[in-house]
DRENFIZA-147395 format. One record per residue (C-alpha): residue number from 1; residue in one letter; chain; x, y, z negated. Coordinates in Angstrom, 2 decimals. Layout:
residues N
GUTI    nr   rest   kette         X         Y         Z
GUTI   NUM      A       A         X         Y         Z
...
This chain:
residues 420
GUTI    nr   rest   kette         X         Y         Z
GUTI     1      M       A    151.57    150.25   -136.72
GUTI     2      S       A    147.97    149.36   -135.89
GUTI     3      F       A    148.93    146.19   -133.72
GUTI     4      L       A    150.97    144.89   -136.83
GUTI     5      I       A    147.81    145.22   -138.94
GUTI     6      C       A    145.88    143.55   -136.16
GUTI     7      R       A    148.21    140.58   -135.96
GUTI     8      L       A    148.15    140.11   -139.73
GUTI     9      W       A    144.32    140.21   -139.80
GUTI    10      N       A    144.07    137.78   -136.91
GUTI    11      S       A    146.38    135.34   -138.69
GUTI    12      C       A    143.94    135.05   -141.57
GUTI    13      L       A    140.94    134.27   -139.33
GUTI    14      L       A    140.21    131.67   -136.75
GUTI    15      Q       A    142.42    131.99   -133.62
GUTI    16      L       A    140.94    134.46   -131.30
GUTI    17      R       A    141.22    133.91   -127.60
GUTI    18      L       A    141.04    136.43   -124.89
GUTI    19      R       A    139.58    135.47   -121.39
GUTI    20      H       A    139.90    136.89   -117.95
GUTI    21      E       A    138.23    136.07   -114.72
GUTI    22      C       A    140.90    137.32   -112.45
GUTI    23      K       A    141.53    134.21   -110.03
GUTI    24      S       A    142.31    133.44   -106.33
GUTI    25      K       A    140.83    129.89   -106.04
GUTI    26      Y       A    138.13    130.58   -103.47
GUTI    27      I       A    139.91    133.44   -101.66
GUTI    28      T       A    143.05    131.23   -100.93
GUTI    29      K       A    140.60    128.48    -99.76
GUTI    30      V       A    139.17    130.83    -97.24
GUTI    31      N       A    142.65    132.01    -96.26
GUTI    32      E       A    143.68    128.43    -95.20
GUTI    33      K       A    140.83    128.52    -92.65
GUTI    34      L       A    141.35    131.94    -91.02
GUTI    35      T       A    141.56    132.35    -87.30
GUTI    36      E       A    143.97    135.03    -85.91
GUTI    37      L       A    141.03    137.53    -85.04
GUTI    38      Q       A    139.58    137.25    -88.64
GUTI    39      R       A    143.19    137.68    -90.07
GUTI    40      S       A    143.76    140.76    -87.74
GUTI    41      E       A    140.40    142.14    -88.73
GUTI    42      I       A    141.15    141.97    -92.47
GUTI    43      Q       A    144.87    143.47    -92.09
GUTI    44      K       A    142.92    146.76    -90.76
GUTI    45      T       A    141.62    147.29    -94.36
GUTI    46      P       A    143.23    148.51    -97.52
GUTI    47      F       A    142.88    144.96    -99.00
GUTI    48      K       A    145.04    143.19    -96.51
GUTI    49      W       A    147.22    141.92    -99.48
GUTI    50      L       A    144.53    139.41   -100.23
GUTI    51      L       A    146.01    137.20    -97.40
GUTI    52      S       A    149.31    136.95    -99.63
GUTI    53      L       A    147.53    135.66   -102.79
GUTI    54      P       A    149.08    132.51   -104.28
GUTI    55      K       A    146.69    129.49   -104.83
GUTI    56      K       A    146.82    129.86   -108.53
GUTI    57      L       A    147.44    132.90   -110.46
GUTI    58      K       A    149.70    132.21   -113.41
GUTI    59      I       A    148.58    134.97   -116.01
GUTI    60      S       A    149.72    134.43   -119.55
GUTI    61      E       A    147.03    134.69   -122.06
GUTI    62      N       A    149.43    135.08   -124.83
GUTI    63      L       A    150.83    138.15   -122.88
GUTI    64      L       A    147.33    139.54   -122.59
GUTI    65      E       A    146.64    139.12   -126.48
GUTI    66      E       A    149.92    140.84   -127.19
GUTI    67      L       A    149.21    143.84   -124.89
GUTI    68      V       A    145.60    144.18   -126.24
GUTI    69      E       A    146.94    144.31   -129.93
GUTI    70      R       A    149.27    147.09   -128.83
GUTI    71      W       A    146.96    149.17   -126.59
GUTI    72      D       A    146.52    152.77   -127.80
GUTI    73      D       A    143.50    154.17   -126.25
GUTI    74      R       A    144.38    157.82   -127.33
GUTI    75      S       A    147.48    157.85   -125.12
GUTI    76      G       A    146.49    155.16   -122.69
GUTI    77      G       A    149.58    153.07   -123.21
GUTI    78      F       A    151.05    150.20   -125.30
GUTI    79      A       A    152.98    150.46   -128.44
GUTI    80      I       A    156.39    148.77   -127.87
GUTI    81      Q       A    159.34    149.11   -129.90
GUTI    82      G       A    158.11    152.13   -131.76
GUTI    83      R       A    156.98    154.21   -128.83
GUTI    84      I       A    154.09    154.27   -126.38
GUTI    85      I       A    154.66    153.12   -122.88
GUTI    86      R       A    152.17    154.65   -120.53
GUTI    87      F       A    150.04    152.50   -118.33
GUTI    88      T       A    148.95    154.71   -115.20
GUTI    89      P       A    147.43    154.38   -111.87
GUTI    90      L       A    150.70    154.41   -110.35
GUTI    91      D       A    151.36    151.21   -111.94
GUTI    92      V       A    148.47    149.78   -110.08
GUTI    93      C       A    149.71    151.19   -106.97
GUTI    94      F       A    153.13    149.41   -107.23
GUTI    95      A       A    151.53    146.26   -108.34
GUTI    96      L       A    148.63    145.80   -105.78
GUTI    97      G       A    149.68    148.22   -102.86
GUTI    98      L       A    146.33    150.19   -103.15
GUTI    99      R       A    146.00    153.90   -102.82
GUTI   100      I       A    145.23    156.15   -105.80
GUTI   101      I       A    145.01    159.29   -103.61
GUTI   102      G       A    141.55    159.96   -101.93
GUTI   103      E       A    137.85    160.07   -102.66
GUTI   104      K       A    136.62    158.70   -106.01
GUTI   105      V       A    134.87    155.37   -105.72
GUTI   106      N       A    131.29    155.39   -106.59
GUTI   107      F       A    130.39    153.00   -109.34
GUTI   108      K       A    126.62    153.54   -109.25
GUTI   109      N       A    124.34    150.93   -108.09
GUTI   110      D       A    122.42    151.42   -105.02
GUTI   111      P       A    119.55    148.84   -104.03
GUTI   112      T       A    119.68    149.98   -100.30
GUTI   113      S       A    122.66    148.07    -99.12
GUTI   114      T       A    123.22    146.35    -95.73
GUTI   115      T       A    125.61    144.01    -97.52
GUTI   116      K       A    122.98    143.07   -100.02
GUTI   117      A       A    120.51    142.40    -97.35
GUTI   118      M       A    122.66    139.38    -95.96
GUTI   119      F       A    121.78    137.30    -99.20
GUTI   120      D       A    118.12    137.82    -99.26
GUTI   121      N       A    116.87    137.14   -102.73
GUTI   122      E       A    119.78    134.85   -103.64
GUTI   123      V       A    122.04    135.43   -106.75
GUTI   124      I       A    125.14    137.06   -105.43
GUTI   125      N       A    128.22    135.52   -107.16
GUTI   126      V       A    131.45    134.12   -106.17
GUTI   127      K       A    130.23    130.55   -105.24
GUTI   128      T       A    127.19    132.02   -103.04
GUTI   129      I       A    129.54    134.41   -101.19
GUTI   130      Y       A    131.95    131.44   -100.66
GUTI   131      A       A    129.11    129.44    -99.21
GUTI   132      K       A    128.04    132.09    -96.67
GUTI   133      I       A    131.69    132.38    -95.49
GUTI   134      I       A    132.11    128.66    -94.98
GUTI   135      N       A    128.81    128.49    -93.16
GUTI   136      M       A    129.94    130.94    -90.43
GUTI   137      E       A    131.39    129.32    -87.27
GUTI   138      G       A    134.66    130.61    -85.85
GUTI   139      D       A    134.77    134.32    -85.01
GUTI   140      E       A    131.20    134.81    -84.99
GUTI   141      D       A    130.30    138.47    -86.19
GUTI   142      L       A    133.67    139.58    -87.33
GUTI   143      E       A    132.41    142.62    -89.30
GUTI   144      K       A    129.90    140.54    -91.23
GUTI   145      F       A    132.86    137.87    -91.98
GUTI   146      C       A    135.09    140.82    -92.94
GUTI   147      R       A    132.36    142.24    -95.21
GUTI   148      L       A    131.84    139.01    -97.12
GUTI   149      Y       A    135.70    138.30    -97.23
GUTI   150      L       A    136.24    141.58    -98.92
GUTI   151      L       A    133.18    141.09   -101.28
GUTI   152      L       A    134.68    137.83   -102.36
GUTI   153      G       A    138.02    139.58   -103.03
GUTI   154      F       A    136.23    142.19   -105.27
GUTI   155      A       A    134.21    139.57   -107.11
GUTI   156      E       A    137.15    137.12   -107.74
GUTI   157      F       A    140.25    139.22   -107.87
GUTI   158      Y       A    139.97    143.06   -107.91
GUTI   159      F       A    136.81    143.60   -110.05
GUTI   160      P       A    135.87    140.44   -111.61
GUTI   161      N       A    133.64    140.31   -114.68
GUTI   162      S       A    131.97    138.06   -116.96
GUTI   163      S       A    128.41    138.55   -115.42
GUTI   164      V       A    126.83    136.00   -113.19
GUTI   165      K       A    126.15    138.59   -110.55
GUTI   166      V       A    128.35    140.82   -108.70
GUTI   167      S       A    128.27    144.58   -109.42
GUTI   168      G       A    125.88    146.45   -107.17
GUTI   169      W       A    128.19    149.13   -106.47
GUTI   170      C       A    130.58    146.73   -104.53
GUTI   171      L       A    127.76    145.87   -102.15
GUTI   172      K       A    127.02    149.43   -101.15
GUTI   173      M       A    130.78    150.50   -100.80
GUTI   174      L       A    131.33    147.75    -98.19
GUTI   175      D       A    128.53    148.83    -96.03
GUTI   176      D       A    130.87    151.00    -93.85
GUTI   177      L       A    134.23    149.10    -93.23
GUTI   178      N       A    135.67    152.17    -91.40
GUTI   179      C       A    135.39    154.31    -94.50
GUTI   180      L       A    137.25    152.05    -96.95
GUTI   181      G       A    140.62    153.75    -96.32
GUTI   182      R       A    139.30    157.09    -97.74
GUTI   183      Y       A    138.82    155.96   -101.21
GUTI   184      N       A    141.39    155.69   -104.12
GUTI   185      W       A    140.89    152.05   -104.93
GUTI   186      G       A    143.99    151.85   -107.11
GUTI   187      V       A    142.37    154.33   -109.49
GUTI   188      A       A    139.17    152.20   -109.56
GUTI   189      V       A    141.09    149.18   -110.49
GUTI   190      Y       A    142.75    151.13   -113.17
GUTI   191      E       A    139.73    152.75   -114.67
GUTI   192      T       A    138.09    149.15   -114.78
GUTI   193      L       A    141.10    147.70   -116.60
GUTI   194      A       A    141.47    150.93   -118.98
GUTI   195      C       A    137.71    150.85   -119.94
GUTI   196      S       A    137.85    146.98   -120.55
GUTI   197      L       A    140.94    147.46   -122.89
GUTI   198      N       A    139.11    150.43   -124.63
GUTI   199      R       A    136.29    147.92   -125.50
GUTI   200      V       A    138.17    144.86   -126.16
GUTI   201      A       A    141.00    146.05   -128.25
GUTI   202      P       A    139.08    147.22   -131.44
GUTI   203      L       A    137.01    143.94   -131.38
GUTI   204      F       A    140.17    141.95   -131.05
GUTI   205      C       A    141.75    143.71   -133.99
GUTI   206      D       A    138.82    143.42   -136.03
GUTI   207      G       A    138.74    139.64   -135.74
GUTI   208      K       A    135.43    139.46   -133.97
GUTI   209      N       A    135.39    136.33   -131.89
GUTI   210      S       A    132.59    136.84   -129.48
GUTI   211      S       A    131.84    136.36   -125.79
GUTI   212      R       A    132.78    140.09   -125.33
GUTI   213      L       A    136.40    139.30   -125.84
GUTI   214      Q       A    137.19    139.27   -122.09
GUTI   215      I       A    139.25    141.64   -120.01
GUTI   216      K       A    137.20    142.86   -116.95
GUTI   217      G       A    139.19    143.67   -113.80
GUTI   218      C       A    142.52    142.44   -112.19
GUTI   219      A       A    144.39    141.14   -115.24
GUTI   220      L       A    147.33    140.29   -113.10
GUTI   221      V       A    148.17    144.12   -113.10
GUTI   222      L       A    148.75    143.89   -116.80
GUTI   223      Q       A    151.21    141.00   -116.40
GUTI   224      V       A    153.21    142.82   -113.50
GUTI   225      W       A    153.26    146.03   -115.84
GUTI   226      A       A    154.87    144.15   -118.49
GUTI   227      L       A    157.44    142.39   -116.19
GUTI   228      E       A    158.33    145.63   -114.73
GUTI   229      H       A    158.57    147.81   -117.83
GUTI   230      V       A    159.84    145.21   -120.36
GUTI   231      L       A    160.39    141.72   -119.23
GUTI   232      G       A    162.10    142.56   -115.93
GUTI   233      Y       A    165.05    140.46   -117.00
GUTI   234      E       A    163.39    137.22   -116.81
GUTI   235      R       A    165.46    135.38   -114.33
GUTI   236      S       A    162.60    134.09   -111.99
GUTI   237      Y       A    161.33    137.61   -111.63
GUTI   238      H       A    164.63    139.64   -111.55
GUTI   239      D       A    166.00    137.44   -108.70
GUTI   240      S       A    162.92    137.43   -106.44
GUTI   241      P       A    163.48    139.24   -103.17
GUTI   242      L       A    160.05    140.27   -102.67
GUTI   243      T       A    159.24    143.75   -103.81
GUTI   244      F       A    155.86    145.26   -102.66
GUTI   245      P       A    153.40    144.88   -103.67
GUTI   246      R       A    154.80    143.78   -106.89
GUTI   247      F       A    152.40    140.99   -107.73
GUTI   248      M       A    154.10    139.06   -104.92
GUTI   249      K       A    157.30    139.27   -106.91
GUTI   250      A       A    155.58    137.93   -109.85
GUTI   251      R       A    153.93    134.85   -108.16
GUTI   252      G       A    156.55    132.28   -109.34
GUTI   253      V       A    157.10    133.67   -112.78
GUTI   254      S       A    155.91    131.58   -115.73
GUTI   255      L       A    155.78    132.82   -119.26
GUTI   256      V       A    154.31    129.49   -120.67
GUTI   257      G       A    156.22    128.75   -124.07
GUTI   258      K       A    157.88    132.04   -124.41
GUTI   259      N       A    157.76    134.04   -127.57
GUTI   260      I       A    156.12    137.00   -125.93
GUTI   261      S       A    156.04    139.19   -129.16
GUTI   262      H       A    159.86    138.66   -129.48
GUTI   263      L       A    160.64    139.53   -125.91
GUTI   264      L       A    158.47    142.70   -126.09
GUTI   265      D       A    160.21    143.83   -129.23
GUTI   266      N       A    163.76    143.12   -128.07
GUTI   267      Y       A    163.97    143.43   -124.30
GUTI   268      L       A    165.16    146.75   -122.66
GUTI   269      V       A    162.07    149.00   -122.15
GUTI   270      I       A    161.78    151.04   -118.95
GUTI   271      E       A    159.43    153.92   -119.30
GUTI   272      E       A    159.32    155.19   -115.77
GUTI   273      L       A    159.57    152.96   -112.68
GUTI   274      S       A    161.48    153.97   -109.69
GUTI   275      A       A    160.49    153.10   -105.93
GUTI   276      T       A    162.80    150.72   -103.78
GUTI   277      K       A    163.64    151.69   -100.34
GUTI   278      E       A    160.99    149.32    -99.04
GUTI   279      E       A    158.37    150.96   -101.11
GUTI   280      V       A    159.19    154.52   -100.13
GUTI   281      A       A    158.84    153.51    -96.59
GUTI   282      N       A    155.31    152.51    -97.35
GUTI   283      E       A    152.80    155.29    -96.82
GUTI   284      V       A    150.58    154.44    -99.70
GUTI   285      V       A    153.57    154.62   -102.25
GUTI   286      R       A    155.08    157.73   -100.64
GUTI   287      E       A    151.54    159.48   -100.76
GUTI   288      A       A    151.32    158.49   -104.64
GUTI   289      L       A    154.83    159.59   -105.47
GUTI   290      D       A    154.38    162.95   -103.78
GUTI   291      R       A    150.78    163.94   -104.79
GUTI   292      A       A    149.53    161.91   -107.78
GUTI   293      P       A    149.33    163.79   -110.99
GUTI   294      S       A    150.00    161.88   -114.18
GUTI   295      G       A    147.58    161.41   -116.98
GUTI   296      Y       A    144.60    159.44   -118.12
GUTI   297      I       A    141.41    159.25   -115.99
GUTI   298      K       A    142.09    162.62   -114.59
GUTI   299      W       A    143.56    162.56   -111.20
GUTI   300      R       A    142.53    165.51   -108.90
GUTI   301      P       A    144.87    168.29   -108.79
GUTI   302      D       A    144.07    171.07   -111.55
GUTI   303      P       A    145.28    174.80   -111.22
GUTI   304      I       A    145.59    174.92   -115.04
GUTI   305      I       A    147.90    171.72   -114.97
GUTI   306      S       A    149.86    173.38   -112.26
GUTI   307      Q       A    150.26    176.49   -114.29
GUTI   308      L       A    151.37    174.69   -117.21
GUTI   309      I       A    153.95    172.70   -115.21
GUTI   310      V       A    155.23    176.10   -114.04
GUTI   311      N       A    155.26    177.45   -117.68
GUTI   312      N       A    157.11    174.42   -118.95
GUTI   313      R       A    159.91    174.86   -116.18
GUTI   314      L       A    160.25    178.49   -117.13
GUTI   315      L       A    160.44    177.69   -120.85
GUTI   316      G       A    163.12    175.02   -120.12
GUTI   317      E       A    165.15    177.91   -118.30
GUTI   318      A       A    164.57    180.25   -121.30
GUTI   319      N       A    165.70    177.52   -123.77
GUTI   320      K       A    168.94    177.37   -121.82
GUTI   321      G       A    169.61    180.96   -122.32
GUTI   322      L       A    168.78    180.73   -125.89
GUTI   323      S       A    171.23    177.88   -126.34
GUTI   324      A       A    173.98    179.97   -124.88
GUTI   325      R       A    173.01    182.81   -127.21
GUTI   326      I       A    173.08    180.45   -130.35
GUTI   327      S       A    176.52    179.10   -129.29
GUTI   328      L       A    177.95    182.45   -129.09
GUTI   329      L       A    176.37    183.43   -132.49
GUTI   330      E       A    177.69    180.26   -133.91
GUTI   331      S       A    181.27    181.12   -132.76
GUTI   332      E       A    180.71    184.78   -133.90
GUTI   333      T       A    179.80    183.44   -137.36
GUTI   334      R       A    182.86    181.16   -137.67
GUTI   335      E       A    185.10    184.31   -136.97
GUTI   336      M       A    183.25    186.21   -139.78
GUTI   337      K       A    183.94    183.51   -142.15
GUTI   338      K       A    187.61    183.45   -141.35
GUTI   339      L       A    187.84    187.22   -141.85
GUTI   340      Y       A    185.80    187.22   -144.78
GUTI   341      G       A    188.13    184.20   -146.42
GUTI   342      S       A    191.27    186.24   -145.33
GUTI   343      A       A    190.09    189.53   -146.92
GUTI   344      Q       A    188.98    187.75   -150.11
GUTI   345      S       A    192.45    186.27   -150.52
GUTI   346      S       A    194.20    189.43   -149.92
GUTI   347      Y       A    192.09    191.31   -152.46
GUTI   348      V       A    192.80    188.59   -155.10
GUTI   349      D       A    196.58    188.37   -154.36
GUTI   350      E       A    197.49    192.26   -154.12
GUTI   351      G       A    194.51    193.81   -156.17
GUTI   352      V       A    192.92    197.20   -155.38
GUTI   353      F       A    193.38    200.10   -157.80
GUTI   354      N       A    191.99    203.60   -157.89
GUTI   355      D       A    194.11    206.88   -158.53
GUTI   356      E       A    193.87    206.31   -162.25
GUTI   357      G       A    195.14    202.89   -162.09
GUTI   358      V       A    191.88    201.06   -162.81
GUTI   359      H       A    191.25    197.67   -161.11
GUTI   360      E       A    188.41    198.35   -158.41
GUTI   361      D       A    185.47    196.06   -157.67
GUTI   362      V       A    184.87    196.26   -153.97
GUTI   363      S       A    181.09    195.37   -152.99
GUTI   364      M       A    180.16    192.73   -150.61
GUTI   365      D       A    178.08    195.04   -148.55
GUTI   366      E       A    181.23    196.98   -147.91
GUTI   367      I       A    183.25    193.99   -147.00
GUTI   368      E       A    180.50    192.80   -144.60
GUTI   369      R       A    180.27    196.08   -142.82
GUTI   370      V       A    184.10    196.06   -142.24
GUTI   371      I       A    183.79    192.37   -140.97
GUTI   372      E       A    181.03    193.41   -138.67
GUTI   373      R       A    183.16    196.11   -137.27
GUTI   374      E       A    186.04    193.74   -136.75
GUTI   375      V       A    184.01    191.11   -135.11
GUTI   376      A       A    182.53    193.75   -132.76
GUTI   377      N       A    186.07    194.81   -131.80
GUTI   378      V       A    187.21    191.12   -131.15
GUTI   379      S       A    183.94    190.09   -129.33
GUTI   380      Y       A    182.95    192.96   -127.22
GUTI   381      C       A    185.94    195.68   -126.91
GUTI   382      E       A    189.14    195.43   -125.26
GUTI   383      P       A    191.95    194.00   -127.29
GUTI   384      Q       A    193.16    196.68   -129.89
GUTI   385      P       A    195.60    196.50   -132.87
GUTI   386      A       A    193.85    195.05   -135.79
GUTI   387      S       A    193.27    197.57   -138.60
GUTI   388      N       A    194.53    197.33   -142.10
GUTI   389      L       A    191.51    195.98   -144.15
GUTI   390      L       A    192.97    196.65   -147.58
GUTI   391      T       A    194.15    200.11   -146.47
GUTI   392      R       A    190.59    200.96   -145.23
GUTI   393      I       A    189.08    199.76   -148.75
GUTI   394      K       A    191.78    201.91   -150.78
GUTI   395      D       A    190.72    205.06   -148.75
GUTI   396      K       A    187.15    204.68   -150.31
GUTI   397      P       A    187.55    203.11   -153.78
GUTI   398      R       A    184.45    202.60   -155.82
GUTI   399      N       A    184.50    203.97   -159.33
GUTI   400      R       A    184.01    201.35   -161.83
GUTI   401      V       A    182.42    201.67   -165.32
GUTI   402      K       A    184.70    200.72   -168.04
GUTI   403      S       A    184.10    197.29   -169.67
GUTI   404      R       A    185.83    194.90   -172.10
GUTI   405      V       A    185.94    192.35   -169.43
GUTI   406      L       A    189.03    194.41   -167.84
GUTI   407      L       A    190.88    194.86   -171.15
GUTI   408      S       A    194.46    193.65   -170.81
GUTI   409      P       A    197.77    194.14   -172.55
GUTI   410      W       A    198.38    197.22   -170.55
GUTI   411      V       A    195.08    198.88   -171.94
GUTI   412      K       A    195.12    200.15   -175.35
GUTI   413      D       A    192.30    202.21   -177.35
GUTI   414      G       A    190.69    203.02   -173.95
GUTI   415      R       A    193.48    204.78   -172.83
GUTI   416      I       A    195.02    203.52   -169.36
GUTI   417      K       A    198.56    203.24   -169.03
GUTI   418      K       A    199.90    204.86   -165.90
GUTI   419      K       A    201.77    203.03   -163.21
GUTI   420      I       A    205.58    203.28   -163.38
């Protein structure tokens, strides 16, 4: 309910706006001028999908605001239709085609970087990187060109931020292009987005309209997440033949003028995504589905988690056995109730008397013991002739204390009239 309170609070204040820096303006300009050698060099890297980016990314700010209001940092998901729908690294893998298995990306800044040396003392931002690329002639120094191209992709699309400068860790990670395939870049994109949501959501819900209300990271992933999990029935998205990475399927989708809150609250929700045949054929997706553990921020296989999974499976099997036993006990209980009802009716209709003609009061304990023996004979033994319950009760009558309650026209002065 926190997102509802957040919405009411924001309606009483000035309109708050979320910003994002996830764009494709400069990277698509470079794509138009690539040579075949440059293109083939980029396709060898994990970021080959930058070549397929549209000229303009259509990311709905209204959708981002709705998702920020519904973000739950404790469970790492969004509150939609009364439940939490998880946002996981696997969503990033589907959306961007990046690995989520491998070595962890090092986010620490390192002043000693070959990539940084290319800029001398210049401020390293999107514009200066683009200028460096444009000034290169033809296929001159392919490795240097590829390093600058990927740095531009990091700064503008994968890891954009509000800072004027590009993060220092990006420069160091691009020093060795041959090692890029070893890292779990999908997890790096996920962690950047999740940390940004954790920081922005409280500020936005508190109505603090500041420059810090900006989502860092690839905001396009959040829109793809919403389209896959909730808004998948939007015709322009549902009818698209492109499937992997899924951001290509969202290129022509426009959410302008749509009531996002109404759509999120009324469309069919899909909690767990399934891979298409095309995706399963991709090594990155197949690896993620086979080896990636679920959870928030913790990715590496853990023996404790593995044991918990085994224990849960064993508990599930034990629960099945208990369910069978419960069903058996319920059927036996129904049989006992039937026997008790027939015994009670017979007792009232025929009556039970002792040798002196006094009406006998049979205890419930005695009846229950007899019923248990009858149920045992019916449930576990071979079919036997049913015993006469009334006869067995008459064999062992219980002496009853005389009481005025039992006085009748047949009883006078405490003397019992004998049966004829």
